[in-house]
C-alpha positions as CSV (number, residue, x, y, z in Angstrom):
1,D,-15.7,3.5,8.8
2,S,-11.9,3.7,9.3
3,K,-11.2,0.2,8.1
4,F,-10.0,-0.5,4.5
5,K,-8.4,3.0,4.1
6,I,-5.0,4.5,4.3
7,Y,-4.5,7.7,6.2
8,R,-1.8,10.4,6.2
9,M,-1.0,12.7,9.1
10,D,0.3,16.2,8.7
11,I,3.0,16.5,11.3
12,A,2.7,20.3,11.6
13,T,-1.1,20.4,12.1
14,K,-1.6,16.8,13.5
15,E,-4.5,16.5,11.0
16,I,-5.2,12.9,9.9
17,V,-6.9,12.5,6.5
18,P,-7.7,9.5,4.4
19,V,-5.7,9.3,1.1
20,A,-6.7,5.9,-0.2
21,G,-9.5,3.4,0.1
22,N,-13.3,3.8,0.1
23,G,-13.9,1.8,3.3
24,T,-15.5,-1.1,1.5
25,K,-14.4,-4.6,2.6
26,P,-12.9,-6.5,-0.3
27,V,-14.7,-9.6,-1.4
28,N,-12.5,-12.8,-1.3
29,G,-11.5,-13.8,-4.7
30,S,-12.0,-10.3,-6.2
31,A,-9.3,-8.4,-8.0
32,S,-7.7,-5.4,-6.4
33,G,-9.5,-2.2,-6.9
34,H,-7.0,0.5,-7.8
35,G,-9.8,3.1,-7.9
36,T,-10.2,5.8,-10.5
37,A,-7.0,7.5,-11.6
38,G,-6.8,10.8,-9.7
39,N,-9.1,9.5,-7.0
40,P,-7.4,6.8,-4.8
41,L,-10.2,7.3,-2.3
42,S,-12.4,5.2,-4.7
43,A,-10.0,2.2,-4.4
44,V,-10.8,-1.0,-2.6
45,V,-8.0,-1.4,-0.1
46,G,-7.7,-4.8,1.7
47,N,-5.7,-5.7,4.8
48,V,-2.6,-3.4,4.8
49,T,0.1,-5.0,6.9
50,G,3.2,-2.9,6.0
51,I,3.6,0.7,4.9
52,Y,6.5,2.9,3.9
53,C,6.3,6.6,3.2
54,D,9.1,7.9,1.0
55,H,9.7,11.5,2.1
56,S,11.9,12.3,-1.0
57,D,9.0,11.9,-3.5
58,G,5.8,11.6,-1.4
59,Y,5.2,8.0,-2.6
60,I,3.3,5.7,-0.1
61,Y,4.2,2.0,-0.6
62,Y,2.1,-0.6,1.1
63,L,1.6,-4.4,1.4
64,D,-1.9,-5.6,1.0
65,Q,-2.3,-9.0,2.6
66,Q,-5.8,-9.4,1.0
67,Y,-4.4,-9.2,-2.5
68,C,-0.9,-10.6,-1.8
69,N,0.7,-7.6,-3.6
70,M,2.8,-4.5,-2.9
71,F,1.3,-1.2,-4.2
72,V,2.4,2.4,-4.4
73,L,0.3,5.5,-4.1
74,V,1.8,8.1,-6.4
75,P,0.8,11.6,-5.3
76,G,-1.2,13.9,-7.7
77,V,-0.7,17.5,-8.5
78,G,0.8,19.5,-5.6
79,D,1.9,16.3,-3.9
80,D,-1.7,15.6,-2.9
81,A,-1.9,11.9,-2.2
82,S,-5.7,11.9,-2.2
83,K,-5.5,13.0,-5.9
84,G,-2.9,10.4,-6.9
85,I,-3.0,7.0,-8.5
86,I,-2.4,3.5,-7.1
87,K,-0.2,1.1,-9.0
88,K,0.7,-2.6,-8.3
89,V,4.5,-2.8,-8.1
90,Y,5.1,-6.3,-6.9
91,G,3.3,-9.6,-6.5
92,T,0.8,-11.8,-8.4
93,L,-2.8,-11.7,-7.4
94,F,-3.7,-14.3,-4.7
95,N,-0.9,-16.8,-5.2
96,D,2.5,-15.0,-4.8
97,A,4.9,-17.5,-3.4
98,F,6.3,-15.0,-0.9
99,L,3.8,-12.2,-0.4
100,G,0.9,-14.6,0.0
101,N,-0.5,-13.9,3.5
102,T,2.6,-12.0,4.6
103,G,1.3,-10.2,7.6
104,G,4.7,-8.5,7.5
105,Q,6.5,-5.2,7.6
106,L,7.9,-3.1,4.8
107,T,11.0,-0.8,4.7
108,K,13.3,0.8,2.2
109,A,17.0,0.6,2.7
110,S,19.6,3.2,1.7
111,D,20.5,1.1,-1.3
112,G,17.0,1.7,-2.7
113,N,15.8,-1.8,-2.2
114,F,12.7,-2.7,-0.2
115,Y,12.7,-5.4,2.4
116,V,9.5,-7.3,3.3
117,T,9.1,-9.6,6.2
118,C,6.9,-12.7,5.9
119,N,5.7,-13.6,9.4
120,A,4.1,-16.9,8.3
121,K,7.3,-18.2,6.6
122,H,9.8,-16.5,8.9
123,K,11.7,-15.0,6.0
124,I,12.8,-11.6,4.7
125,A,12.7,-10.8,1.0
126,K,14.5,-8.1,-0.9
127,I,12.5,-6.4,-3.6
128,H,14.2,-4.3,-6.2
129,L,11.9,-2.0,-8.1
């Protein structure tokens, strides 16, 4: 099942491989499943609405509408994302005033700040990590 996972494509080989998520649909009201450290494929990933891949460090940032949070997948040894860890970097579970039900996009500006769109509220938020 391709749902509830995050994939990475190798531009050179065109190979697409999962790097996070076990394919299990999250249960409403459950806490985010970061998975086992070193195995983000064991994580429960909800509804990813925005994603940003930082080519300078290999980090993959994503918005999860299910959990109303922003997460980062930090690659493991050898820059292997599938052996990394997932950390929550912004938001409060289920009731974040801005990220709640965002359905938005995510990008990182040259100043290092992230910008998140909130389709439901017609707003843009700046997130400084």
